N, C-alpha and C positions, 0 to 999 in steps of 0.2 A: 265256322263262320267267316266273314270276310275279313282278311286281314289290309289293312293300312299303316303305311308309316311317317310319317312327320320330320325331314331334316331340321337340326338348329344349327344357325352357324354364328356365333359371335365374334366378334372381331373389332379390334381398338388397342388401347395402352395395358398392357399387364399390370395386374395386382394381385394382391393375395386374396384369395377367398373366392374368387369368379367360380372356379368349378363349383366350388362347393355350395353356392348362392343359385345355379343354376341348378344343379340338383335337386337341391332345397324344394325349389319352387316344381318341378317336374314331380317330386315324390306325392302332391294333393291329386294328381291325376292317377288314372287305372291304365298308364301305360309304362311299357319293360324298355330295357336299354338293349338297342342291338348291337352300335359298333358307336366308338368316340375316336376322337385322336384331336391332338392339343397339341401347336407347333407356339412357340417364342422367338423369334429375330430381332437383334435389338429392341426387345422389351417392348415389342409390336403380338398382341395373342392375337390369333385363331385358334379356335374352339368351335368343335362339329359333331353334333352329337345325332346319330341316329335313333328314334325314339317306335314303336310301334303300340298301335293298340288297335281292338277290335270293334267291329263296325262303322259307320261313316262320322260318327260324332262323339268322344269318349265321354262320358258322366262320373261324374265322382261328387268327391269333396270340390273339386275346383268349377264343375260344373261343364260347359260345353267344351268343343274343341274351339270356340272360338275365344271362351274363358282364358283355356289354357295357352291361347296366343297374347292376348292382352296382358295375360300374368309373365310371360318370358318378355315382351316387348316393354313393360314396365322395369323390370328387372333388369335390360339391358343400358336402360335409359337412367338408372339410378347408378350404376355403374360405369356409364362413359363409354360404354360399345354400341356398336353399332349391329344389327341383328337381323338376316334373312331368312325367313321359315319358307321351306317347300311339301307338300305331302304329294305321294306315292303311292303304290299298290305294290310292290315287292319287298316282301319282307330279308328278303340277302338278297347280294349283290351276286348278279352270276358269276361264275367266276370261267375268266378267259382264260384261252390253252396257253401253251408256253411261258410259265412265267421263268422269270429272268432276272439277276441281276448286272447290271450294265454300271461297270465303276469307269469314271474318270479321272485321268488326272492331269496337272496342268502345272506350267513354272513359267509365267502366269499364267492365269486359265482367263482368256479371253471372252467376251462375250459372244463373237463369231462362232467359237469352238463350241459351247453350247447350243446356239442354235445351230449349228449345222449335225452336232449328235442329235439333238429333237427331230430335226426335220428328216434324218435317215430313218428313226425309231417309226415318224407317221406316216412317210412314204411304205415302210413296210406293213402298212396297216395293225401296228400294235400300239399300245398304249402306257403313257406313264403313269403310274398310280401313286407314285411317293419317289420323294427325291430327299435323301439324306447325308447331309455333311461328317466326312471323316478326318476331315484335314484341313485346317489353313495356311499351316507353315511347314516346315520350308516349302511344303508343295502343297497346291492347291486339290481335294479328291471329294469327288462326289459320287453318291453310289446311287442308282436308280433303279428302282421295282418296277420293270416293265412285264407286261401281260401282252401276249396275242403275238406273237413272232417265232416264227421258227427258228434254232439258236444258230443254228451254220448260214442260214443267211444273212439273218443280222450280225454274226460275226466278220463277216464279209464287207457288208454293205460299211459298216461302224469302224473296220480296218482302214478304207479306202478313206474314209472323211477323217478319220485319226491323220494320215500323213499328212493331208491336205493341211491341217488346222495344228500340225504340228503340236500335238497333244498324244498319250496313253489314254488306250481303250480295253476294257475286260470287257468279255460275256462270259458269264460262267450259268449251271439250274440254278435253280432255288431248290431250297428242300436239307431236309437235316443233315444230310452228309457235309454242306458245309459247316457244320457245327462239331463234327464230330474229327475223335483225335486223328492226327496226318504224322506222313512222315515226311520231312522236308530233305528234298537232296540237292545239294549244292557243289558247283564247280569252286577251286578257290585261286586259280591266279585271274585276275582282272576282274572277280566276282567277288567273293568274301574279302580278295588282300586286293591293293590296287599296282599289282606288278606281276610282271613273269617270272618264276622263283626261277626256272632255267637261266634269264638273263641277269640276273644277279649274280650268280654262282659264276656266268660268263664274263661279266665285269673283272670281277676278281681274278680271273683267267688269263684276262686280256684278248678274247675272243669273242667279244660282245655285239660287234657287227653282223660276222658273220652266223654267229647264234641268232639274231631277231633275224636278220632276211629270212631263214629255216624256218623258225616261228612263224611270221605272215605268212607263209606259202601253206603251211600247214594249220594255220586259223581259218582261212579262206577257203578252205577245201582244195586245193589245187595240190596238196602232196601227203601222202597215206604216211597218217599220222607215227606211225611203231617206228617207219625207216626214217622219221623225220626226229624222230626222239636220238634213236642209234647215231645218226650223224651229229645231232648236236652233242648229246654225251661223251662222244667220242672226241668234241676239242674238249673237254674238261681234262683227259687223261692228265695226269700229275698234281693235283689240284689238293693242298693241304685239306685234310678233315676237321682242322680246325675254323675252315672259310665257314661250314654250314653256322658253327655259333655268331659269326661276324651277321651274316647274312640273315642270320632271327631277327639280330636286333634291329635291321633294315625294312623287316617288314610291318607296312603301313594298311589294317583293316579300312576296308569299305566306308565313308561315314554311313552310321545306319548299322552296322553289322552287329554290334553287341545289344542295340535294342531288339535287330530282330530276333535271334538266338534269345535273349534272355526271357522275351516276352513268350513267346510259340513255348519254350520249358515252363513257365509260369502255368499255361495251357493244357501240359502233359504232353504237345506236340513231341516226337522226336525228331532229331537233327541228325543229319547225315554231311559229309565233304565226298566229293569222289574228284580225286584230281589225276591231270596225266605230270603232275610234278611229284615229289619226292616225300619218303615218309619220312626224312629226316628233318624234313622242315615243318609238316603239316603234323606229325605226332604232337608240335609245340601247340600250335593253335589246337589242335584236340583236348590240352590239358587245360590251358588259359580259357577257351567258352565252355569245356562242359560238354561237349560234342559227343554223342552217342554211339556214332559209327563211324567208319574212315575207310578210304583205298586210295593208296597210291602207288608209284613204282618207290623202289628203294634203290638207288644208287650203288654198287658193289666198291668196297674198301678193304683194300687190302696194305698191310704195314704203316697204316695213318693216310695215305693217299687215295685218289681216285683211279680206277684202274681205266674207267672211261668206258665201262659195263654196265646194264642194267641186272639187277637180278631176278627171278624168277620172272614171271607171268605180267608183259605191258599191260598196262591199266590205257587202253586206248577206248575208241569209240562206240565197238560193242562192249568191251570191259567194262563201261561205265554203265550201260543199259545193262549189264548184267550186275552188277555191284546192287543199282537200285533193287533188281528184283530180291537179291540176295539180304539188304538188310529189311526189306518188305516182310520178306517171311523172318527172318527173327525180332522184328516187333511184333509181327502177328497182325498187320495190316494190308488189305487189300489194295493192290495195284492203281484201283479206281481212289484210293483216298492218298496217293504220292503228289508231289509236287515234285518239279523238277525244275534249277535256274543256273542258266549257263548263259556264256557269250560267243562261244566259239565251234566251228563246223565238228569238234571232239564233242562235244552237247548233243548234238542232235539225233542221239539212237534213243540216251534216257530221256529225252525232251518229247520225244515221239511216244515212250514205253509208261510214261509218267499219265496219275489223273490231268493234273492241270501242268502244260510246261511254260516256264517264261524267261523269256530272250529278257538278259538284265543289259542295256547300253551293248545291244550284241550287233555282229557282220550282218549285213543283210541277209543271208543265207538264213541263218538264225531266225532271225524276224520274221521272216516270210514263213518257217515250217513253225514256228512255234503259236500258242493257242494264244497268247499276249505277249506285249513285248512294256517292259519299263525303261524307260530313256533316261529318267532323272539320275540326279548322280548321289543320292541315298538309297542304301538297300532296304532299307526300315518300310519303303513308302509298298513293298509286298507286302505286309501286315494288311494295308486297305483291301488288297485283290480278294483275305481272307475275310473281309468285313467288320477292320478289328480296328475301331475308332481310338486316331491319336489321343485324344478327352483320355480314355479310358486305361490307354499304357502308360500317359504321364502321372495319373491317379495311383496307379499301382505303384510306378519308381517312388513316385510319392511316399508312400506306406512303407516300402521297404527300405526307407533311406537313401535312395540310389543319387546321386550327385549328377549334376547338368554333364560335366565332362566326360562320366565313366556311361553315360545314354549312347553318347556316337559309339 
């Protein structure tokens, strides 16, 4: 039997009972519901209902197709809404290839940026099926459901536009894996915290300028990390181990760090930190934040003073990638379900190895290599890349009695 469809779209001021009234009218006709979508923005409603019926003119208690149209139009008029009706012959929407999630972050997010992003998507022959706001502060973030595009091609196109518009854009495949349990592996210095730990120690040792210079060379990828670490640690020789406690008090978490960890732990994610810094300081972060796994270097201490040497294997660029793989095995999570976050050249291998590599306020070489970059100063913006809206985070915090201060 021939199947026909009718798309009913209501728009106008929202009020209680609109959806109920429309479906009550439809219940008097021999139609079945195929699709429904409803959105309210600042009190303005758009409600779309797609129904299907057999034959050319549905008949029943409500009469013909014309009678259905009349009933819907009358109901819309009673509710003070505009109505649009259109018929078709496709029972189901044709599924397009390459379903993707495109996440756009800006602070602020200008109309020109959205125009540029939408234009690139259209030029790629793709379609924006749905747009949802994930956050309106402290950054504005929208998630676009896109179909009909090759992910690698679209990612390259949108990266160019993002740079031109000074916004952040991430392109990820749709599917169940976005909702599966994941492992988050994060760098520490200048990512989880707002400093380089070795520079804090150097300030107490009186050699900050020299250590900072070597650190910058290593972060830019101009100097082998292991060698740079040995050179910097050697400058700390003779420093009292009591300095560790002083530096612990100087550590400042990046804004949004607590929110990021707390939210992902609620969702049964596993969280790890991997650092070219030192266990004498990262261990405190593990305890404070409830982190599941950690790897870092250990400074040698003899008779209460630093010897200027590192104990054991150095956690360098390859070592960070090995740590990610080890943590994934221990957590029973495939590499494809891991997320690596970092800012320097030392993080490149783990960013490349992870299922999703994120450059956070990173050096150019890292931004170029990562799947996506976040350049706003809020670590919890990473939640939006995982499809987690701010409203749901704040609702969970309120339910658990988390204060505003604790959120950041």
